[in-house]
Backbone as XML, in Angstrom:
<?xml version="1.0"?>
<chain id="A" units="angstrom">
  <residue number="1" name="UNK">
    <atom name="N" x="10.380" y="-26.298" z="2.578"/>
    <atom name="CA" x="10.067" y="-26.846" z="1.188"/>
    <atom name="C" x="10.100" y="-25.688" z="0.107"/>
  </residue>
  <residue number="2" name="UNK">
    <atom name="N" x="10.867" y="-26.610" z="-0.806"/>
    <atom name="CA" x="11.253" y="-25.689" z="-1.423"/>
    <atom name="C" x="9.867" y="-25.833" z="-2.920"/>
  </residue>
  <residue number="3" name="UNK">
    <atom name="N" x="9.595" y="-24.421" z="-3.232"/>
    <atom name="CA" x="8.507" y="-24.547" z="-4.379"/>
    <atom name="C" x="9.100" y="-24.663" z="-6.120"/>
  </residue>
  <residue number="4" name="UNK">
    <atom name="N" x="8.728" y="-25.404" z="-6.928"/>
    <atom name="CA" x="9.286" y="-25.165" z="-8.267"/>
    <atom name="C" x="8.936" y="-24.055" z="-8.553"/>
  </residue>
  <residue number="5" name="UNK">
    <atom name="N" x="9.998" y="-23.277" z="-9.396"/>
    <atom name="CA" x="9.795" y="-21.620" z="-10.351"/>
    <atom name="C" x="8.254" y="-21.881" z="-11.017"/>
  </residue>
  <residue number="6" name="UNK">
    <atom name="N" x="8.283" y="-22.961" z="-11.637"/>
    <atom name="CA" x="6.547" y="-22.637" z="-12.051"/>
    <atom name="C" x="5.587" y="-22.501" z="-11.719"/>
  </residue>
  <residue number="7" name="UNK">
    <atom name="N" x="5.522" y="-23.391" z="-10.081"/>
    <atom name="CA" x="4.606" y="-23.319" z="-9.350"/>
    <atom name="C" x="3.780" y="-22.075" z="-9.228"/>
  </residue>
  <residue number="8" name="UNK">
    <atom name="N" x="5.481" y="-21.511" z="-8.531"/>
    <atom name="CA" x="5.311" y="-19.661" z="-8.125"/>
    <atom name="C" x="5.164" y="-19.135" z="-9.483"/>
  </residue>
  <residue number="9" name="UNK">
    <atom name="N" x="5.458" y="-19.128" z="-11.048"/>
    <atom name="CA" x="5.603" y="-18.554" z="-11.703"/>
    <atom name="C" x="3.650" y="-18.670" z="-11.785"/>
  </residue>
  <residue number="10" name="UNK">
    <atom name="N" x="3.223" y="-20.023" z="-11.734"/>
    <atom name="CA" x="1.751" y="-20.566" z="-12.440"/>
    <atom name="C" x="0.943" y="-19.493" z="-11.298"/>
  </residue>
  <residue number="11" name="UNK">
    <atom name="N" x="1.199" y="-19.402" z="-9.959"/>
    <atom name="CA" x="0.457" y="-18.823" z="-9.047"/>
    <atom name="C" x="0.127" y="-17.244" z="-9.556"/>
  </residue>
  <residue number="12" name="UNK">
    <atom name="N" x="1.794" y="-16.907" z="-9.568"/>
    <atom name="CA" x="1.547" y="-15.402" z="-10.692"/>
    <atom name="C" x="0.596" y="-14.888" z="-11.045"/>
  </residue>
  <residue number="13" name="UNK">
    <atom name="N" x="0.304" y="-15.779" z="-12.070"/>
    <atom name="CA" x="-0.422" y="-15.527" z="-13.421"/>
    <atom name="C" x="-1.692" y="-15.830" z="-12.862"/>
  </residue>
  <residue number="14" name="UNK">
    <atom name="N" x="-2.220" y="-16.715" z="-11.943"/>
    <atom name="CA" x="-3.412" y="-16.770" z="-11.674"/>
    <atom name="C" x="-4.030" y="-15.675" z="-10.924"/>
  </residue>
  <residue number="15" name="UNK">
    <atom name="N" x="-3.000" y="-14.809" z="-10.161"/>
    <atom name="CA" x="-3.280" y="-13.676" z="-8.930"/>
    <atom name="C" x="-3.494" y="-12.502" z="-9.933"/>
  </residue>
  <residue number="16" name="UNK">
    <atom name="N" x="-2.847" y="-12.645" z="-11.649"/>
    <atom name="CA" x="-3.176" y="-11.653" z="-11.792"/>
    <atom name="C" x="-4.542" y="-11.736" z="-13.288"/>
  </residue>
  <residue number="17" name="UNK">
    <atom name="N" x="-4.257" y="-12.597" z="-13.274"/>
    <atom name="CA" x="-5.429" y="-13.166" z="-14.049"/>
    <atom name="C" x="-6.876" y="-13.616" z="-13.523"/>
  </residue>
  <residue number="18" name="UNK">
    <atom name="N" x="-6.933" y="-14.406" z="-12.342"/>
    <atom name="CA" x="-8.048" y="-14.207" z="-11.422"/>
    <atom name="C" x="-9.371" y="-13.018" z="-11.419"/>
  </residue>
  <residue number="19" name="UNK">
    <atom name="N" x="-8.437" y="-11.364" z="-11.168"/>
    <atom name="CA" x="-9.093" y="-10.384" z="-10.651"/>
    <atom name="C" x="-10.200" y="-9.720" z="-11.911"/>
  </residue>
  <residue number="20" name="UNK">
    <atom name="N" x="-9.514" y="-10.345" z="-13.651"/>
    <atom name="CA" x="-9.992" y="-9.717" z="-14.341"/>
    <atom name="C" x="-11.301" y="-10.985" z="-14.910"/>
  </residue>
  <residue number="21" name="UNK">
    <atom name="N" x="-11.646" y="-12.349" z="-14.739"/>
    <atom name="CA" x="-12.017" y="-12.821" z="-14.047"/>
    <atom name="C" x="-13.623" y="-12.256" z="-13.839"/>
  </residue>
  <residue number="22" name="UNK">
    <atom name="N" x="-12.974" y="-12.102" z="-12.501"/>
    <atom name="CA" x="-14.030" y="-11.728" z="-11.473"/>
    <atom name="C" x="-14.759" y="-10.684" z="-11.461"/>
  </residue>
  <residue number="23" name="UNK">
    <atom name="N" x="-14.491" y="-9.610" z="-11.945"/>
    <atom name="CA" x="-14.952" y="-8.196" z="-12.250"/>
    <atom name="C" x="-16.728" y="-8.457" z="-12.376"/>
  </residue>
  <residue number="24" name="UNK">
    <atom name="N" x="-17.323" y="-7.459" z="-11.803"/>
    <atom name="CA" x="-18.431" y="-7.197" z="-12.620"/>
    <atom name="C" x="-18.831" y="-6.028" z="-13.421"/>
  </residue>
  <residue number="25" name="UNK">
    <atom name="N" x="-20.152" y="-5.530" z="-13.573"/>
    <atom name="CA" x="-20.518" y="-4.171" z="-14.029"/>
    <atom name="C" x="-20.148" y="-3.902" z="-12.914"/>
  </residue>
  <residue number="26" name="UNK">
    <atom name="N" x="-18.699" y="-2.367" z="-13.798"/>
    <atom name="CA" x="-18.698" y="-1.273" z="-13.184"/>
    <atom name="C" x="-19.351" y="-0.185" z="-12.055"/>
  </residue>
  <residue number="27" name="UNK">
    <atom name="N" x="-19.204" y="0.429" z="-10.726"/>
    <atom name="CA" x="-20.211" y="1.362" z="-10.395"/>
    <atom name="C" x="-20.758" y="2.229" z="-11.091"/>
  </residue>
  <residue number="28" name="UNK">
    <atom name="N" x="-21.565" y="2.898" z="-11.395"/>
    <atom name="CA" x="-22.039" y="4.478" z="-12.053"/>
    <atom name="C" x="-20.778" y="5.229" z="-11.593"/>
  </residue>
  <residue number="29" name="UNK">
    <atom name="N" x="-20.229" y="6.565" z="-12.547"/>
    <atom name="CA" x="-19.312" y="7.208" z="-13.042"/>
    <atom name="C" x="-19.222" y="7.815" z="-11.712"/>
  </residue>
  <residue number="30" name="UNK">
    <atom name="N" x="-20.251" y="8.187" z="-10.608"/>
    <atom name="CA" x="-19.626" y="9.379" z="-10.151"/>
    <atom name="C" x="-19.723" y="8.386" z="-8.333"/>
  </residue>
  <residue number="31" name="UNK">
    <atom name="N" x="-20.035" y="7.466" z="-8.670"/>
    <atom name="CA" x="-19.307" y="6.329" z="-7.064"/>
    <atom name="C" x="-18.271" y="5.736" z="-8.096"/>
  </residue>
  <residue number="32" name="UNK">
    <atom name="N" x="-17.767" y="5.570" z="-8.743"/>
    <atom name="CA" x="-16.430" y="4.560" z="-9.175"/>
    <atom name="C" x="-15.207" y="5.517" z="-8.825"/>
  </residue>
  <residue number="33" name="UNK">
    <atom name="N" x="-14.462" y="4.325" z="-8.218"/>
    <atom name="CA" x="-12.680" y="4.612" z="-7.348"/>
    <atom name="C" x="-11.427" y="4.801" z="-8.219"/>
  </residue>
  <residue number="34" name="UNK">
    <atom name="N" x="-10.737" y="4.492" z="-8.093"/>
    <atom name="CA" x="-9.662" y="4.269" z="-8.988"/>
    <atom name="C" x="-8.983" y="3.298" z="-8.351"/>
  </residue>
  <residue number="35" name="UNK">
    <atom name="N" x="-9.211" y="1.668" z="-9.264"/>
    <atom name="CA" x="-8.389" y="0.655" z="-8.468"/>
    <atom name="C" x="-6.575" y="1.149" z="-8.270"/>
  </residue>
  <residue number="36" name="UNK">
    <atom name="N" x="-6.120" y="0.577" z="-7.045"/>
    <atom name="CA" x="-4.550" y="0.588" z="-7.274"/>
    <atom name="C" x="-3.695" y="-0.837" z="-7.242"/>
  </residue>
  <residue number="37" name="UNK">
    <atom name="N" x="-3.065" y="-0.475" z="-8.220"/>
    <atom name="CA" x="-2.308" y="-1.994" z="-8.892"/>
    <atom name="C" x="-1.943" y="-2.479" z="-8.138"/>
  </residue>
  <residue number="38" name="UNK">
    <atom name="N" x="-1.452" y="-3.496" z="-7.774"/>
    <atom name="CA" x="-1.287" y="-4.898" z="-6.757"/>
    <atom name="C" x="0.743" y="-4.824" z="-7.858"/>
  </residue>
  <residue number="39" name="UNK">
    <atom name="N" x="0.988" y="-4.441" z="-6.128"/>
    <atom name="CA" x="2.832" y="-4.140" z="-6.851"/>
    <atom name="C" x="3.324" y="-5.609" z="-7.126"/>
  </residue>
  <residue number="40" name="UNK">
    <atom name="N" x="4.683" y="-5.906" z="-6.975"/>
    <atom name="CA" x="4.533" y="-7.277" z="-7.357"/>
    <atom name="C" x="5.712" y="-7.325" z="-5.351"/>
  </residue>
  <residue number="41" name="UNK">
    <atom name="N" x="5.278" y="-6.774" z="-4.463"/>
    <atom name="CA" x="5.613" y="-7.020" z="-3.367"/>
    <atom name="C" x="4.449" y="-8.083" z="-2.422"/>
  </residue>
  <residue number="42" name="UNK">
    <atom name="N" x="3.043" y="-7.410" z="-2.758"/>
    <atom name="CA" x="1.992" y="-7.405" z="-2.982"/>
    <atom name="C" x="1.877" y="-8.789" z="-3.701"/>
  </residue>
  <residue number="43" name="UNK">
    <atom name="N" x="1.918" y="-9.226" z="-4.028"/>
    <atom name="CA" x="1.933" y="-10.226" z="-5.128"/>
    <atom name="C" x="2.861" y="-11.439" z="-4.174"/>
  </residue>
  <residue number="44" name="UNK">
    <atom name="N" x="3.853" y="-11.076" z="-4.215"/>
    <atom name="CA" x="5.255" y="-12.106" z="-3.240"/>
    <atom name="C" x="4.930" y="-12.165" z="-1.993"/>
  </residue>
  <residue number="45" name="UNK">
    <atom name="N" x="3.640" y="-11.141" z="-0.883"/>
    <atom name="CA" x="3.142" y="-11.998" z="-0.234"/>
    <atom name="C" x="2.164" y="-12.516" z="-0.128"/>
  </residue>
  <residue number="46" name="UNK">
    <atom name="N" x="1.199" y="-12.605" z="-1.095"/>
    <atom name="CA" x="0.217" y="-13.810" z="-1.658"/>
    <atom name="C" x="0.556" y="-15.078" z="-1.952"/>
  </residue>
  <residue number="47" name="UNK">
    <atom name="N" x="1.846" y="-15.314" z="-2.257"/>
    <atom name="CA" x="1.920" y="-16.237" z="-2.547"/>
    <atom name="C" x="2.992" y="-16.912" z="-1.538"/>
  </residue>
  <residue number="48" name="UNK">
    <atom name="N" x="3.060" y="-16.590" z="-0.655"/>
    <atom name="CA" x="4.177" y="-16.911" z="0.405"/>
    <atom name="C" x="3.086" y="-16.938" z="1.917"/>
  </residue>
  <residue number="49" name="UNK">
    <atom name="N" x="2.049" y="-16.440" z="1.490"/>
    <atom name="CA" x="1.444" y="-16.738" z="2.893"/>
    <atom name="C" x="0.991" y="-17.943" z="3.788"/>
  </residue>
  <residue number="50" name="UNK">
    <atom name="N" x="1.172" y="-19.000" z="2.602"/>
    <atom name="CA" x="0.773" y="-20.705" z="3.232"/>
    <atom name="C" x="1.753" y="-21.089" z="3.961"/>
  </residue>
  <residue number="51" name="UNK">
    <atom name="N" x="2.843" y="-20.917" z="3.543"/>
    <atom name="CA" x="4.512" y="-20.484" z="4.150"/>
    <atom name="C" x="4.895" y="-20.165" z="5.966"/>
  </residue>
  <residue number="52" name="UNK">
    <atom name="N" x="5.220" y="-20.919" z="6.036"/>
    <atom name="CA" x="5.576" y="-20.674" z="7.356"/>
    <atom name="C" x="7.222" y="-20.777" z="8.196"/>
  </residue>
  <residue number="53" name="UNK">
    <atom name="N" x="7.570" y="-19.865" z="8.660"/>
    <atom name="CA" x="8.932" y="-19.755" z="9.203"/>
    <atom name="C" x="10.469" y="-19.527" z="8.203"/>
  </residue>
  <residue number="54" name="UNK">
    <atom name="N" x="11.358" y="-20.275" z="8.286"/>
    <atom name="CA" x="12.582" y="-20.301" z="6.936"/>
    <atom name="C" x="11.898" y="-20.084" z="5.783"/>
  </residue>
  <residue number="55" name="UNK">
    <atom name="N" x="11.047" y="-20.887" z="5.420"/>
    <atom name="CA" x="9.914" y="-21.532" z="3.765"/>
    <atom name="C" x="9.879" y="-20.156" z="4.072"/>
  </residue>
  <residue number="56" name="UNK">
    <atom name="N" x="9.177" y="-19.585" z="4.471"/>
    <atom name="CA" x="8.216" y="-18.536" z="4.043"/>
    <atom name="C" x="9.222" y="-17.241" z="3.803"/>
  </residue>
  <residue number="57" name="UNK">
    <atom name="N" x="10.557" y="-17.380" z="4.616"/>
    <atom name="CA" x="11.050" y="-15.414" z="4.405"/>
    <atom name="C" x="12.222" y="-16.402" z="3.002"/>
  </residue>
  <residue number="58" name="UNK">
    <atom name="N" x="12.969" y="-17.276" z="3.005"/>
    <atom name="CA" x="13.442" y="-17.767" z="1.711"/>
    <atom name="C" x="12.319" y="-17.806" z="0.805"/>
  </residue>
  <residue number="59" name="UNK">
    <atom name="N" x="11.248" y="-18.032" z="0.575"/>
    <atom name="CA" x="10.347" y="-18.057" z="-0.451"/>
    <atom name="C" x="10.300" y="-16.784" z="-0.843"/>
  </residue>
  <residue number="60" name="UNK">
    <atom name="N" x="10.053" y="-15.932" z="0.154"/>
    <atom name="CA" x="9.798" y="-14.185" z="-0.164"/>
    <atom name="C" x="10.904" y="-13.872" z="-1.002"/>
  </residue>
  <residue number="61" name="UNK">
    <atom name="N" x="11.891" y="-13.679" z="0.238"/>
    <atom name="CA" x="13.221" y="-13.186" z="-0.296"/>
    <atom name="C" x="13.456" y="-13.482" z="-1.914"/>
  </residue>
  <residue number="62" name="UNK">
    <atom name="N" x="13.406" y="-14.778" z="-2.032"/>
    <atom name="CA" x="13.484" y="-15.636" z="-3.609"/>
    <atom name="C" x="12.709" y="-14.479" z="-4.707"/>
  </residue>
  <residue number="63" name="UNK">
    <atom name="N" x="11.071" y="-14.100" z="-4.295"/>
    <atom name="CA" x="10.420" y="-13.401" z="-4.711"/>
    <atom name="C" x="10.912" y="-12.174" z="-5.433"/>
  </residue>
  <residue number="64" name="UNK">
    <atom name="N" x="11.041" y="-11.657" z="-4.133"/>
    <atom name="CA" x="11.665" y="-9.946" z="-4.607"/>
    <atom name="C" x="13.175" y="-10.068" z="-5.327"/>
  </residue>
  <residue number="65" name="UNK">
    <atom name="N" x="13.765" y="-10.288" z="-4.750"/>
    <atom name="CA" x="14.783" y="-10.958" z="-5.725"/>
    <atom name="C" x="14.262" y="-10.742" z="-7.384"/>
  </residue>
  <residue number="66" name="UNK">
    <atom name="N" x="13.603" y="-12.120" z="-7.415"/>
    <atom name="CA" x="13.054" y="-12.369" z="-9.125"/>
    <atom name="C" x="12.376" y="-11.227" z="-9.419"/>
  </residue>
  <residue number="67" name="UNK">
    <atom name="N" x="11.714" y="-9.983" z="-8.774"/>
    <atom name="CA" x="10.398" y="-8.708" z="-8.533"/>
    <atom name="C" x="11.795" y="-7.674" z="-9.001"/>
  </residue>
  <residue number="68" name="UNK">
    <atom name="N" x="12.345" y="-8.098" z="-8.153"/>
    <atom name="CA" x="13.643" y="-6.319" z="-8.363"/>
    <atom name="C" x="14.176" y="-6.754" z="-9.838"/>
  </residue>
  <residue number="69" name="UNK">
    <atom name="N" x="14.461" y="-8.069" z="-10.530"/>
    <atom name="CA" x="15.284" y="-8.437" z="-11.567"/>
    <atom name="C" x="14.311" y="-7.764" z="-13.024"/>
  </residue>
  <residue number="70" name="UNK">
    <atom name="N" x="12.866" y="-8.173" z="-12.461"/>
    <atom name="CA" x="12.048" y="-8.018" z="-13.559"/>
    <atom name="C" x="11.767" y="-6.518" z="-13.877"/>
  </residue>
  <residue number="71" name="UNK">
    <atom name="N" x="12.101" y="-5.741" z="-12.608"/>
    <atom name="CA" x="11.598" y="-3.992" z="-13.032"/>
    <atom name="C" x="13.260" y="-3.952" z="-13.472"/>
  </residue>
  <residue number="72" name="UNK">
    <atom name="N" x="14.251" y="-4.015" z="-13.088"/>
    <atom name="CA" x="15.759" y="-3.627" z="-13.492"/>
    <atom name="C" x="15.049" y="-3.632" z="-14.803"/>
  </residue>
  <residue number="73" name="UNK">
    <atom name="N" x="14.475" y="-5.068" z="-15.441"/>
    <atom name="CA" x="14.922" y="-5.652" z="-16.918"/>
    <atom name="C" x="13.616" y="-4.208" z="-17.619"/>
  </residue>
  <residue number="74" name="UNK">
    <atom name="N" x="12.424" y="-4.019" z="-16.825"/>
    <atom name="CA" x="11.880" y="-3.054" z="-17.723"/>
    <atom name="C" x="12.156" y="-1.356" z="-17.984"/>
  </residue>
  <residue number="75" name="UNK">
    <atom name="N" x="12.829" y="-1.277" z="-16.484"/>
    <atom name="CA" x="13.423" y="-0.503" z="-16.148"/>
    <atom name="C" x="14.753" y="-0.490" z="-17.943"/>
  </residue>
  <residue number="76" name="UNK">
    <atom name="N" x="15.176" y="-0.919" z="-18.146"/>
    <atom name="CA" x="16.394" y="-1.468" z="-19.183"/>
    <atom name="C" x="15.828" y="-0.469" z="-20.401"/>
  </residue>
  <residue number="77" name="UNK">
    <atom name="N" x="14.910" y="-1.624" z="-20.779"/>
    <atom name="CA" x="13.694" y="-1.609" z="-21.976"/>
    <atom name="C" x="13.179" y="-0.130" z="-22.088"/>
  </residue>
  <residue number="78" name="UNK">
    <atom name="N" x="12.708" y="0.762" z="-21.244"/>
    <atom name="CA" x="12.402" y="1.744" z="-21.544"/>
    <atom name="C" x="13.733" y="2.451" z="-21.158"/>
  </residue>
  <residue number="79" name="UNK">
    <atom name="N" x="14.629" y="2.509" z="-21.766"/>
    <atom name="CA" x="15.553" y="3.461" z="-20.939"/>
    <atom name="C" x="15.932" y="4.729" z="-19.914"/>
  </residue>
  <residue number="80" name="UNK">
    <atom name="N" x="15.259" y="3.662" z="-18.769"/>
    <atom name="CA" x="15.402" y="4.363" z="-17.487"/>
    <atom name="C" x="16.665" y="4.322" z="-17.247"/>
  </residue>
  <residue number="81" name="UNK">
    <atom name="N" x="17.432" y="6.144" z="-16.512"/>
    <atom name="CA" x="18.684" y="5.485" z="-16.185"/>
    <atom name="C" x="18.698" y="6.898" z="-15.220"/>
  </residue>
  <residue number="82" name="UNK">
    <atom name="N" x="19.673" y="6.222" z="-14.032"/>
    <atom name="CA" x="20.199" y="7.468" z="-13.177"/>
    <atom name="C" x="18.596" y="7.132" z="-12.071"/>
  </residue>
  <residue number="83" name="UNK">
    <atom name="N" x="18.895" y="8.686" z="-10.864"/>
    <atom name="CA" x="17.940" y="8.176" z="-9.858"/>
    <atom name="C" x="16.534" y="8.217" z="-10.378"/>
  </residue>
  <residue number="84" name="UNK">
    <atom name="N" x="15.840" y="8.674" z="-11.798"/>
    <atom name="CA" x="14.646" y="7.591" z="-12.074"/>
    <atom name="C" x="14.924" y="6.290" z="-12.208"/>
  </residue>
  <residue number="85" name="UNK">
    <atom name="N" x="15.673" y="5.397" z="-12.387"/>
    <atom name="CA" x="15.690" y="4.315" z="-12.441"/>
    <atom name="C" x="15.248" y="3.426" z="-11.338"/>
  </residue>
  <residue number="86" name="UNK">
    <atom name="N" x="16.236" y="4.122" z="-10.249"/>
    <atom name="CA" x="16.477" y="3.913" z="-9.000"/>
    <atom name="C" x="14.696" y="3.543" z="-8.050"/>
  </residue>
  <residue number="87" name="UNK">
    <atom name="N" x="14.535" y="5.234" z="-8.483"/>
    <atom name="CA" x="13.115" y="5.099" z="-8.228"/>
    <atom name="C" x="11.596" y="4.687" z="-9.088"/>
  </residue>
  <residue number="88" name="UNK">
    <atom name="N" x="12.590" y="4.478" z="-10.083"/>
    <atom name="CA" x="11.047" y="3.410" z="-11.138"/>
    <atom name="C" x="11.410" y="2.579" z="-10.401"/>
  </residue>
  <residue number="89" name="UNK">
    <atom name="N" x="12.154" y="2.126" z="-9.789"/>
    <atom name="CA" x="12.394" y="0.308" z="-9.619"/>
    <atom name="C" x="11.533" y="-0.021" z="-8.158"/>
  </residue>
  <residue number="90" name="UNK">
    <atom name="N" x="11.831" y="1.019" z="-7.775"/>
    <atom name="CA" x="11.023" y="0.685" z="-6.221"/>
    <atom name="C" x="9.687" y="1.190" z="-6.381"/>
  </residue>
  <residue number="91" name="UNK">
    <atom name="N" x="9.394" y="1.928" z="-6.967"/>
    <atom name="CA" x="7.707" y="2.035" z="-7.211"/>
    <atom name="C" x="7.266" y="0.726" z="-8.106"/>
  </residue>
  <residue number="92" name="UNK">
    <atom name="N" x="7.538" y="0.059" z="-8.833"/>
    <atom name="CA" x="7.299" y="-1.091" z="-9.751"/>
    <atom name="C" x="7.208" y="-2.055" z="-9.010"/>
  </residue>
  <residue number="93" name="UNK">
    <atom name="N" x="8.839" y="-2.365" z="-7.939"/>
    <atom name="CA" x="8.637" y="-3.305" z="-6.359"/>
    <atom name="C" x="7.456" y="-3.574" z="-6.300"/>
  </residue>
  <residue number="94" name="UNK">
    <atom name="N" x="7.134" y="-2.382" z="-5.596"/>
    <atom name="CA" x="6.692" y="-1.662" z="-4.249"/>
    <atom name="C" x="7.389" y="-1.160" z="-2.609"/>
  </residue>
  <residue number="95" name="UNK">
    <atom name="N" x="8.494" y="-1.458" z="-3.058"/>
    <atom name="CA" x="9.714" y="-1.255" z="-1.817"/>
    <atom name="C" x="9.074" y="0.065" z="-0.966"/>
  </residue>
  <residue number="96" name="UNK">
    <atom name="N" x="9.033" y="-1.013" z="0.174"/>
    <atom name="CA" x="8.202" y="0.114" z="1.410"/>
    <atom name="C" x="9.537" y="0.066" z="2.432"/>
  </residue>
  <residue number="97" name="UNK">
    <atom name="N" x="10.133" y="-0.458" z="2.000"/>
    <atom name="CA" x="11.588" y="-0.819" z="3.635"/>
    <atom name="C" x="10.583" y="-1.912" z="4.515"/>
  </residue>
  <residue number="98" name="UNK">
    <atom name="N" x="9.916" y="-3.073" z="4.438"/>
    <atom name="CA" x="9.754" y="-3.966" z="4.653"/>
    <atom name="C" x="9.810" y="-5.212" z="3.842"/>
  </residue>
  <residue number="99" name="UNK">
    <atom name="N" x="10.766" y="-5.484" z="3.193"/>
    <atom name="CA" x="10.814" y="-6.317" z="2.137"/>
    <atom name="C" x="11.004" y="-7.205" z="2.711"/>
  </residue>
  <residue number="100" name="UNK">
    <atom name="N" x="11.793" y="-7.426" z="3.619"/>
    <atom name="CA" x="12.147" y="-8.616" z="4.504"/>
    <atom name="C" x="11.541" y="-9.240" z="5.281"/>
  </residue>
  <residue number="101" name="UNK">
    <atom name="N" x="10.627" y="-10.387" z="6.212"/>
    <atom name="CA" x="10.585" y="-11.093" z="6.733"/>
    <atom name="C" x="10.521" y="-11.637" z="7.734"/>
  </residue>
</chain>
């Protein structure tokens, strides 16, 4: 099963926007926690959660390739070079060595 790129893009937008609408009044400052931003890898995992087998692996691979490309474009725009760029991209994508499923 192939998902059109528009459907994948729409899913990503929904995943990014949904938490904004779901927010409630923040807790008192003494009990507030700092939220951890979702990485692109987490987004890819959530968009492929309903798939199985080879379809899931294929879509995950495509999503991660797009995520790496997006992070590379961001690094280029910000003029990040050398080892700093490599680190920036890993952090941006959220690579933890388990990119393949």
